[in-house]
N, C-alpha and C positions, 0 to 999 in steps of 0.2 A: 513340721512344727514351726510356728512363727512366734516371735517374741513381741509382735505388735498386737496389743490388746487395747483398742480405743476406749477411752473412758475408764481405764483401770483405776485411776486415782479417785474416781467418784464412788467406787464400790466400798462397802464396808469390809472389814477383814475376812469375815466368813465367805462373802461373795468373791473376794479375791482368791481365797484358797480354792473355792469351787471352780473358778475360771482356770486356775493352774491345773487342778485335778482333771478337768475335762480335756485338757491338752496333753494329759499323760506325762506331765513333767513332775508332778507330785503324786507318788503312789498313795493309795488310800491309807496304808499303815503310817505314813508320815504326817497325814493331815491332823490326826489327833495330837501328835507330838508338837506340831506347830501351834495348835490351839492351847496347849498347856505349857507349863514351865519345862523346858527340855532337859535342863541339867538338874539331877537330883542332888540332894545334900550329900548323899553317900558318894556319888561320882565326884562331886566337887572336892570332897575330902581326900580323894586319891590324887588330885591335881596339885594342890598347894598345901602349905602348912597352916595350922591354927584356924581352920574353917569354922565359921559360926552360922553362915547363911550363904545364899547365892544373891547376885546383884543383876537385875535384868536391864537390858537396853532394847530399844526397838529393833526388830529384825525385819527389814523391809526388802522389797524386790524392785530393782530397776528393770524396766521393760524397754523394748524396741531395739535392743542391741543385735547387730549383725557383725560378726568378726570372722574374717577369712571365709566369708560365704556361709557361715553357720550362725543361726539365731541362738541367742543365749538369754536366759533369765539370770540376772545377777543379784544374789543376795548381798545386802549391805547392812551392817550393824552400825548405827550412828544416832546420836541424840540431837543433832543440829537440824532445824527445819530448813527446807529448800534444797538440801543436798541431793536427795533421791529424785525430787521433781526435776531439778535442773539437769541432772545427768540423763534422765529418761527422755527429756525434751530434746537434748542435743543428739542423743542416739537416734531419735526420730528424724531429725534434720539430716543426719548422716546417711540414713537409708536411701535418700534421694539419689545418692551417687554410689550406692552399693555397700555402705557401712564402712567399717574399719578394716585395715589390713594390719597384721601384727606378726611378730616373730620373737623368739627368745633363744638365748644361748643355752648350752648344756649347763647342768647344775654344779658348776665348778666353784668351790669355796676356797678361800685362802686361809691357811694356818700360819701363825707367826711363832718363831722360837727366837728369843732374844738372848744373845751371848754378850755377857758383860765382863768387865775387867780385862778388856782387850788392850794389849800393849803393842802388838804388831798386827795391824789390820790386814796387810797383804798376806802375811803367812796364815792368819786365821781363815781368811776367805779361801786361800789356795787349799788348805787342809780339807775344808768342807766340800769345795768343788771337786777335789780329787776323789772324794768318796761318794760322789753324787749317786752313782748306780747302786752302791751298797745301801745307801740310805733309802732310796726309792724302793729297793727290794724289801728292806725291812718294813717300811710303811705299807707296802702292798699286801703283806700277809696279815695285817691287823684286822681287816674287815673282809673276809673271803666272800660273804654273802653279797656284799656290795659289788664286788667284782663280778659275781654271777649275774647280777642285775644290769651289768653294762657300765658300772661306775668304777671308781678306784683312782689311783694316783695318776696325775696328768703332768707332773713336772715338779722341779725343785729349783729355786732361785736363791741367790745369796746377795744381800745388800749391805752396804756400809752406811750407817746412819750416825750423824753427829749432832749431839746436843750442844748448842752454842748460844744460849740465851745471854744477852749482854749483862755484864756484872757478875756472872757466875762462872766457875771453872768449866771448861769444855769437857765433853766426855765422848769417846768413840765407842760404838757398839756395832756388832755384826748381827744382822737379822736374817734368819732363814725363812723363806716363804716356801711352803709346799702347797701344791694345788691338788685338791681332792674333789672328784666328781661325785656328788652325793645323789645324783639321779632325781628321784621324786621326794626326797627328804630335804628339809631345810639344812640339816647336817651339822648343827653346832656340836652336839655330843660326839659325833663321829670324828670331826676335825679335832676337837680337844683331846680325844683319846689318842689320836695319832701324834699330836704335839707332845703329850706326856711321854709316849713310848720313845720318841726320837731324842728326847732331852739327854738321856744317858749316853748314847752313842756320840752325840755332838760334843758333849763335855769331854769324852775320852779322846776324840779327834783333835780338839783344840787346846786342851789343858786349861780352858777357861770355864767360868761358871755360867750355866744357863739360868736365867731369871724367869721372865714371863714366857708362858707357852699357852697360846689361846688363839681362837679364830679371830679374823678381822671382819668387822661389820661393813667395811668398804668392799662390797662384793662386786668389784668392777670386772670380774671375769664371768659374771652371771647377769648379763644385761638383757633387758626386754625393751622392745621398740614397738610403736604403733604409729600409723599414719591415717589421715583422713583428708578428703577433698570435698568441700561443700560449695556449690555454686552460690554466688551472692544472692540470686533470686530466692533462695530458700529462706533468707532472713526477712523477706517481705518487701514492701514498696521502697524502703530506704536501704535495701540490702547492700548496695555498693558502699554506702557510707558506713554501715555497721561493720562490714568485712574489713574495710580500710582502717576503721578505728580499733578493731581487734588486733590487727597487725601492728598498729601504732602503739597500743598498750603493751604488746610483747617487746617492742624495741625499748620502751621505757624500762621494763624489767631487766632486759639485757644490760642496759647502761648503768642501772642504779641498784645496788644490793638491798637498799631499804624497800624498794618496790618488789625486787625479786623474792624476798622472804615471804611477802604476802601472796605473790603470784604462786609460789611453790606450795604454800599452805593450801591454796585452793586445789591444786593437783592432789595433795595428800588427803584432802577430804574424801576423795573417791577411793584412793588406793588403801588407806587405813581402814575404811569401812568394809572393804572386801577382805582385808587381812583378818579383821575381827570376826567376820562372818564365817571364815574358813579355818579359824583356830590358829592363825599364823602370828608370828611375833612382830607386831606392828612397830614396836620400839626399835628393833633391829633394822627393819626396813627404813624407818624414818632416818636413823643415824646414817645408813648407807647412802640414801638419796641425797641428804643435805651435804655430806662430805663430797659426793660425786659432783654436786652442783658447784663446788668451789675448786674443782681440779685444776683450773688454769690460774689460780691465785686470786680470783675474785668470785664471790658468790653470784651465780647467774641462774636464770630460769632453766628448768629441765625440759621445757617444751620449746618449740619454735613455731611461729605463724607468719606466713607470707600471703599477700593478696596479689595474685598475678593472673592476668587474662580473664578477669571476672570470676575467679575461683579462689576461695580461701583454702590454703593448704596448711595443715598442722602436722607436727611430728613430736614424738616424745621418745626419750631414751633414758632409762633408769635402771640401776641395779635392784634386782628383786630376789632376795634370799628367802624363798618360800617353799612350802612342800604340801603334799597331799597325804603323806604318811608320817607317823611318829608324833611325839609330843602329845598335846591334848586332843589331837585330831581324832584319834580312835576312841578316846574316852568320852568326849562330848557328843551326845546324840544329835543335837541340832547342827553341829558342824558337819556331821555325816549327811544329814538331810540336805543341808545347803549345797554341799558339793554335788550331790545327786541332782538337785534342782538345776544347778548350773550346767551339768553335763560334762564336767571335766574329769579326766582320769589321770592326768600327768601334771607334774609341777610346771612343765613348759607351757601346757595349755592354760593353766591358771595364771601364769605370769603374763601371757598374751592378753587374757581378759583384763587383768589389773592394769596393764599399760593402756589399753583402750579406754577403760573407765577413767583413769587419770587424765587422759587427753580430753575426753568428753567433759569431765568436770571442769577442767581449765577453760574450755571453750564456753561453757555455760557462764562461768564467772566473768570472763572477759566480755561476753555479749551483754550481760547485765550492766557492767560498768560502762559499756559503750552506748547504752540506750537509756533506760530509766534510772540507772544507778543501782548499786548492789542492795541498798536498804529497802527500797519499795517492795520488791518481790520477796525478799527475805521476811519482812514484817507481815506481809499477807499470809505467808506460810506459818508464821509464828503466832498468828491471831488466835488459833485454837488453844495454844498453850496459855496465852494471856487470859482467854475466857475461863479456862479451867482454874487458873491461879486466882481469878476474881471470885471463884466459888460456884461457877455454873456447873450444873449436872449435865450428863451427856445429851439429853433431849434439848437443853437450852443452848448448848455450844454453837450449833449451826446459825441460829438467829443472831447471837452476840457476834460471832465471827463476821457474818454478812454486814452487820451495822458498822463494825470497826473498819472493815475494808472499804465500805462505802464512804465513810467519813474521812478515811485516811488518818485516823487517830488511834494509835496502838498503845494506849496506856492502861495499866490495871485499874487506875482510878476511873477512867471512862467506862471500862468494862463493868465495873461495879455499879455505876450509875445506870447503865443500860439494863443490867440484871435487876436492879430495883424497879425500873419501869415495867419490865416484863412481869415481874411477880405481883406488882401492884395492880396491873391491868388484868391479870389472870385470876 
C-alpha cells in the first residue's frame, strides 16, 4: 500500500473515497459512514450533556506520508484552508529521502496530589518518601486490568513548591507526583482515580490536608519525536535559498517568543487536526505542548531546523497525551473509521504519526513564508470558500475560483461581481 495518490486533491469526495477503497484502506462498510453524518444524535447524547444537535467539520485525508518506512493516510479534521494541502505537499517532498522517522515514549502520565498547611516541609517530605513503597503498592491495586495490559505505576516523586508572588504572603506546599503508564489510553480518568485514592493515606502520613488531586497536562514523561531530512534540490531551482531561509525563520522563532507563538501555532494546525479526527483531547495536548515550549523559562519553538551540507534537517519533540481507547473514541463511529484508515493500533503509533504531521505542517508554513509569503497560497485555497460566501452554487464555484486566483483578488465583493457576469452571460 502506498499513500502516494497523484492528483488526489483534484478528485471530488466520492472519487477520493473510491481511490482509498481501491487500496483497501477504507473497507466498503466504512464508505457509507464517511458519505453521511457519522455521529448520530443518539450517540452524541451519550458523549456530553444537553445535546441538541451535532456540529460537522471537514474530515479530510493527508496523503503521501511515509513514517518509519510505513505509508500512512492521515485523517485530519480542520476548517482552515491550506492546512491539509500543505502537509500533504511536505510529506511528498519528504518521500525523496525516505519520509519521516519517529518514536514515542511509553504512555506515562503524571498525577499531582497537593499537600497544604505545611509547617515543616522537611518532615512532611520525609514522611511521604518513607512510605513510598506502601503508596505505590496501594496505587498499583487500583487498576488491575491496566497492569494486565502492561501498564501501571512507574514511580512516585515528592516536590517542595513555594508560592512567593511579590506583595503577598508566601506559602509552602508539598506536591506528590505519581507516574502512571496508561498504555493505549489518554488516561485522565485513571490518573484522577489514583489521585483520589491516595489522598487519604497521604493525609494520614503527614497530618496535613490534601487539596487538589488531579493529573497534570504537562505530560513531559510522554514525549513523541520525529525527524526528517530533505535535500535542498527538492525545493526547486532556488532550493538552497529556500532551505537556508527555513532555517533562518526557525532561528527567529528560537530567539523571539512573539514569533515562536505563531511558529508553534503552525505545528498545532497539524497535531490538533489529527487529535480531532481520532477523538482525542486537543485542548489537553495544546496545554501540554505550550507549557513544554516554555520549559527553559522562555517560550520557544518545539521544532528545530538546520541547513547543513545541502540538506534541510528538521526535528520535533512534544508531549502527546493521546489514546486509541476510552473516552469518545469507542462511541464516535467516524473516529473508529479514521483510526482504521490510518492503520494505527497503539497510542504510541498514533503519537508518532502526530509528531510527523506537526513537523511536516511546520515545514510547509516556513516554506511558504520563505517563498511567496503565507497569504498567497492560503488565499488560493480559501478562494472556494469566498465563492460560496458570494452565493455561488457548486457548478459555479470552479469558474469563480479560477478567476479569483488568476486576478489575485480574493474579496467577496469581487466574487459577487464575477458571479453576476457569469449569470448575465448564461
